[in-house]
C-alpha positions as CSV (number, residue, x, y, z in Angstrom):
1,X,3.2,-4.6,-16.8
2,X,2.8,-2.6,-20.0
3,X,2.8,-5.7,-22.1
4,X,0.3,-7.4,-19.8
5,X,-1.9,-4.3,-19.9
6,X,-1.7,-4.4,-23.7
7,X,-2.9,-8.0,-23.7
8,X,-5.8,-7.2,-21.5
9,X,-6.8,-4.3,-23.8
10,X,-6.5,-6.5,-26.9
11,X,-8.8,-9.1,-25.3
12,X,-11.3,-6.4,-24.3
13,X,-11.4,-5.1,-27.9
14,X,-11.6,-8.6,-29.3
15,X,-14.4,-9.5,-26.9
16,X,-16.7,-6.8,-28.4
17,X,-16.3,-8.4,-31.9
18,X,-17.4,-11.9,-30.9
19,X,-20.9,-13.3,-30.7
20,X,-22.5,-14.2,-27.5
21,X,-22.3,-17.9,-28.5
22,X,-18.6,-17.7,-29.1
23,X,-17.7,-16.3,-25.7
24,X,-18.4,-19.4,-23.5
25,X,-16.8,-21.9,-25.9
26,X,-13.7,-19.8,-26.6
27,X,-13.1,-17.7,-23.5
28,X,-10.6,-14.9,-23.6
29,X,-7.3,-15.8,-21.9
30,X,-3.8,-14.7,-21.1
31,X,-1.1,-17.2,-20.6
32,X,2.2,-16.2,-18.9
33,X,5.2,-18.5,-18.5
34,X,8.8,-18.2,-17.5
35,X,11.6,-20.5,-18.6
36,X,15.3,-20.7,-19.2
37,X,16.3,-20.9,-22.8
38,X,19.7,-22.1,-21.7
39,X,22.2,-21.3,-19.0
40,X,22.7,-17.7,-20.2
41,X,19.1,-16.6,-21.1
42,X,15.8,-16.4,-19.3
43,X,12.4,-15.8,-21.0
44,X,9.1,-14.4,-19.9
45,X,6.3,-15.0,-22.4
46,X,2.9,-13.3,-22.3
47,X,0.3,-14.6,-24.8
48,X,-3.3,-13.8,-25.5
49,X,-5.9,-15.4,-27.7
50,X,-7.2,-12.1,-29.1
51,X,-7.4,-10.9,-32.7
52,X,-3.7,-10.9,-33.2
53,X,-1.7,-8.3,-35.1
54,X,-2.0,-8.1,-38.9
55,X,1.1,-9.1,-40.8
56,X,1.2,-5.7,-42.5
57,X,1.9,-3.8,-39.2
58,X,3.9,-6.4,-37.2
59,X,7.2,-4.8,-38.4
60,X,6.1,-1.4,-37.1
61,X,5.0,-2.2,-33.6
62,X,8.3,-1.3,-31.9
63,X,8.7,2.1,-33.7
64,X,8.2,5.2,-31.6
65,X,4.8,6.9,-32.0
66,X,3.2,3.9,-33.8
67,X,-0.1,2.7,-32.4
68,X,-3.1,0.7,-33.5
69,X,-5.3,2.4,-30.9
70,X,-7.7,5.3,-31.8
71,X,-6.5,8.9,-31.2
72,X,-6.4,9.7,-27.5
73,X,-6.3,6.1,-26.3
74,X,-2.6,5.7,-26.4
75,X,0.6,7.6,-25.5
76,X,2.1,5.8,-28.6
77,X,5.3,5.1,-26.7
78,X,4.5,2.0,-24.5
79,X,5.9,-0.9,-26.6
80,X,8.7,1.3,-28.1
81,X,9.9,2.2,-24.6
82,X,9.6,-1.4,-23.4
83,X,11.6,-2.5,-26.4
84,X,14.4,0.0,-25.7
85,X,14.5,-0.8,-22.0
86,X,14.8,-4.5,-22.6
87,X,17.3,-4.2,-25.4
88,X,19.5,-1.4,-24.1
89,X,19.2,-1.5,-20.3
90,X,19.1,-5.3,-19.9
91,X,20.9,-6.4,-23.1
92,X,17.8,-8.4,-24.0
93,X,15.3,-9.0,-26.7
94,X,11.6,-8.3,-27.1
95,X,10.0,-10.4,-29.7
96,X,6.4,-10.4,-31.0
97,X,4.8,-13.5,-32.5
98,X,1.3,-13.0,-33.8
99,X,-1.1,-14.9,-36.0
100,X,-4.1,-12.8,-37.1
101,X,-7.3,-14.4,-35.6
102,X,-5.3,-16.4,-33.1
103,X,-3.7,-13.9,-30.8
104,X,-0.2,-12.5,-30.0
105,X,2.7,-13.6,-27.9
106,X,5.4,-11.3,-26.6
107,X,8.7,-12.9,-25.6
108,X,11.0,-11.0,-23.2
109,X,14.4,-12.6,-23.3
110,X,17.1,-11.3,-20.9
111,X,20.6,-12.6,-20.0
112,X,20.7,-14.3,-16.6
113,X,23.9,-12.4,-15.7
114,X,23.5,-8.6,-16.1
115,X,26.3,-6.1,-16.5
116,X,26.7,-3.8,-13.5
117,X,27.1,-0.2,-14.4
118,X,28.7,2.1,-11.8
119,X,27.9,5.7,-12.1
120,X,30.9,8.0,-11.9
């Protein structure tokens, strides 16, 4: 949900930078899809057609306390925590693909079979 909320926020911000003429011909959209990469991996993709993430900061987006939002608009932990949850708790991957000016896509890849941890 956090990744979807980030896509919505990105589109809202991008919407304010576009002209009135651009909005009907290039409406803001979020596309979600699910698929199997193979028999071992499932993927959830969430993509938006917003402004995208500049190349200079793409390598930083999963770092704790990093944000592109103004002060007071972010906890600075959302994507970092999601990355940790997917990687550590589910043995998965969170990947960001972004082209500035064309939007961003987050890929959540998780193993189909999860390890079961029994608390002792």
